[in-house]
C-alpha positions in Angstrom: 15.1 -6.9 9.1 16.8 -3.8 8.3 14.7 -0.6 7.5 17.1 1.5 5.1 13.9 2.8 3.1 13.5 6.2 5.2 16.8 7.4 3.4 16.1 6.4 0.1 12.5 7.5 -0.5 10.6 10.7 0.2 8.0 9.8 3.0 4.8 11.7 3.7 5.7 13.7 6.8 2.8 12.0 8.9 4.4 8.6 8.3 6.2 7.2 11.5 9.2 4.7 11.5 6.9 2.1 12.5 4.8 2.7 9.5 8.0 2.3 7.2 9.2 -0.7 9.2 5.8 -2.6 8.8 5.9 -1.6 5.1 9.1 -3.4 4.7 8.2 -6.3 6.8 4.8 -6.7 4.6 7.1 -6.5 1.4 9.5 -8.9 2.5 6.6 -11.4 3.4 5.1 -11.0 0.1 8.3 -12.0 -1.7 8.6 -15.1 0.8 4.9 -16.1 0.1 4.9 -15.4 -3.6 2.0 -12.5 -3.2 2.8 -10.6 -6.3 -0.7 -8.7 -5.9 -0.3 -8.1 -2.1 3.4 -6.6 -3.1 1.6 -4.3 -5.7 -1.1 -3.2 -3.4 1.3 -2.4 -0.7 3.3 -0.2 -2.8 0.4 1.5 -4.3 -1.1 2.4 -1.0 2.3 3.7 0.2 2.6 5.6 -3.0 6.2 4.2 -3.7 7.9 3.3 -6.9 9.6 0.0 -6.0 12.5 1.4 -8.6 13.3 4.4 -6.3 13.2 2.5 -2.9 14.4 -1.1 -3.9 17.9 -0.5 -2.6 16.8 0.7 0.6 15.0 -2.4 1.4 16.6 -5.3 3.5 14.9 -8.5 4.4 17.5 -9.5 6.8 18.9 -12.2 4.5 19.2 -10.0 1.7 17.1 -8.0 -0.9 13.6 -8.7 -2.0 14.9 -10.7 -4.9 17.0 -12.6 -2.8 14.2 -13.1 -0.4 11.9 -14.2 -3.3 14.6 -16.6 -4.7 15.4 -18.4 -1.5 11.6 -19.2 -1.2 11.1 -20.3 -4.7 8.6 -17.2 -5.2 8.8 -16.8 -9.1 5.9 -14.6 -9.4 7.1 -12.2 -6.6 10.5 -12.4 -8.4 9.2 -11.6 -11.6 7.3 -8.7 -10.5 10.5 -7.4 -8.7 12.6 -8.0 -11.5 10.1 -6.0 -14.1 9.8 -3.0 -11.6 13.3 -2.3 -10.3 15.1 -1.8 -13.8 18.3 -2.8 -15.1 20.4 -0.6 -12.8 19.0 -2.2 -9.4 19.2 -5.8 -11.1 22.9 -5.1 -11.7 23.8 -3.3 -8.4 25.9 -5.7 -6.0 24.5 -6.2 -2.4 26.4 -6.2 0.8 28.4 -9.3 -0.5 29.6 -7.9 -3.7 27.5 -10.0 -6.0 24.5 -8.8 -8.1 21.4 -10.7 -8.0 22.4 -12.9 -11.2 25.9 -13.8 -9.8 24.2 -14.8 -6.7 21.4 -17.2 -8.2 24.3 -18.6 -10.4 26.2 -19.3 -7.5 23.2 -21.2 -6.2 22.9 -23.4 -9.1 26.8 -24.0 -9.2 26.3 -25.1 -5.8 23.7 -27.4 -6.8 20.4 -26.1 -6.5 19.1 -26.8 -9.7 15.7 -25.4 -9.0 16.9 -21.7 -9.1 17.9 -22.1 -12.8 14.4 -20.4 -13.6 15.4 -17.6 -11.6 18.8 -17.4 -13.4 16.9 -17.5 -16.8 14.6 -14.8 -15.6 17.1 -12.5 -14.4 19.0 -13.0 -17.5 16.2 -11.9 -19.3 15.7 -8.6 -17.6 19.2 -7.4 -17.3 
């Protein structure tokens, strides 16, 4: 789990690094478990906009969207894709691929269950 969030969003002075780490972990867990409302509540209580902080959140195996996609968490992926905006959807991650290219690679590799995610991301880009 990587915590890059502190550099990409203004955090209240009283917030500790452990608070940021806890927030990132809970967002990643919500993405894995398809907990859309949990994700929304965490962001609201932290007073964060996902579009402003998305690029600074790394769940270890990639972004929140990659985490949700890997887990088959369509509700969480829909929430994330809707909130992060086209710029973040089109942005390349560490491997040089954006979410659409990466997900298309999963489908091309034989994981037909990810086609719904390709369709979702195509509709948001």
